[in-house]
N, C-alpha and C positions, 0 to 999 in steps of 0.2 A: 465472491469466492465460489468457484465451481469445483467442488470436490469430485475426484475421479479415483478409480481403483487401479488403473494401469500406470506404468512408469514410462510413458511415452516421452519423446523429445521436447514436447511443449508443456511439460508439467514441472512442478517444483514441490519440494518438501516444505510443509509448514506445520507449525504447532497449532492445533485446533482445540479450542475449549468445547468439549462435548456436553458439559453440564457443570453444575456447581462442584468445584474441586476436582474435575475430571479433564485432564489434558492428554491428547494423543498426537503422535506424528502421523500426518496424512499427506496425501498428494492432492494438488489442485492445479487446474489449468493456468498457464501463464497468460494473462489477458493481453489482447492487442489494443493499442491506444486508438481511440476514436478520433474523429476530426476535432482539432483544437486541444488534444490531450497529449501527454507524454507518459511513457512507462518508466518507472524508476526501479532499477535493480537495487534492492535493499541490501545494505552491507551491515548495518547495526540497527537494533531496536531497543528502545528503553521501555521499561515497565514502570508505570507511575501508580499513584494512590488509587485512581479510579479502576485500574486493572486489578489491583489487589482486592478491591471491593467486589468486582465481578467474580473473581476466583472464589472468594469466600461466600458469595451469595448475598452480599449486603446491598446490592444495587436494586432499585425498583424494577419490576418486570417490564415496564414500558420503555426502559432504556436499553434492554438487552434481549437478544433472542439467540438460541443455540441451534447449530454450531456457530461459533464465532472465533475470531482471532484476537489475541491480546496484543498490546504494544502499539501505540499510535504515535510515539515519538521516534521517528525514523530518520535515518541518514543513508544516502545512497547516491548512485550515479544514474543519470538518464541514459537508458540504453536503446530506446526507440521513440521516434517522434511521429505523431499523427499528422494528418493533412492540415494545412493552414497554420503551421507553427512558424516561429520567427526565422529559423534557419539552422544550419548544421552546428553552429556554435553551442547550441543547447546540449548536444550529445556529451560534451565533456564537462558540463556544469555539475557540481555537487549540490545535492538538495539537503539542506539542514533540517527542514521539516516540511510537511505537506502545506501548512499555512504559509510559510515563507515562499514555497514554490508557487503556490497559487498567486501570491502577490507579485512575484517576479513575472509570471506569465501574463497577468493582466497588464502590467506596465509594458512588457515586451510586445505583446500583441497589439497594444494601442499605438506603439511607436512604428516608425518606418524601418525597423531593423531588417537586415537582409535575411 
């Protein structure tokens, strides 16, 4: 996450945890996918127990550094594909979670899909 001050066309608003119990809305650059990656436009984010622990300061320091983003249970749509991906059909695929997406990409990348 690369935080920026300007509201340029390649930025997005995100909730940033600045410290224990401190959350602010900030702007960050929208990353470009590298080779073998996809970019997911996030539509929904779930907050789980580990996020609550981070917010309350109950997580061990070696697991967290600030600033950070909460919410690692995401759903969205692939909006950009990096080089050497399976094909254009990925653009319309919904991603249930990052781990499921990684599993799909490993399977897809190892197949001879268009």
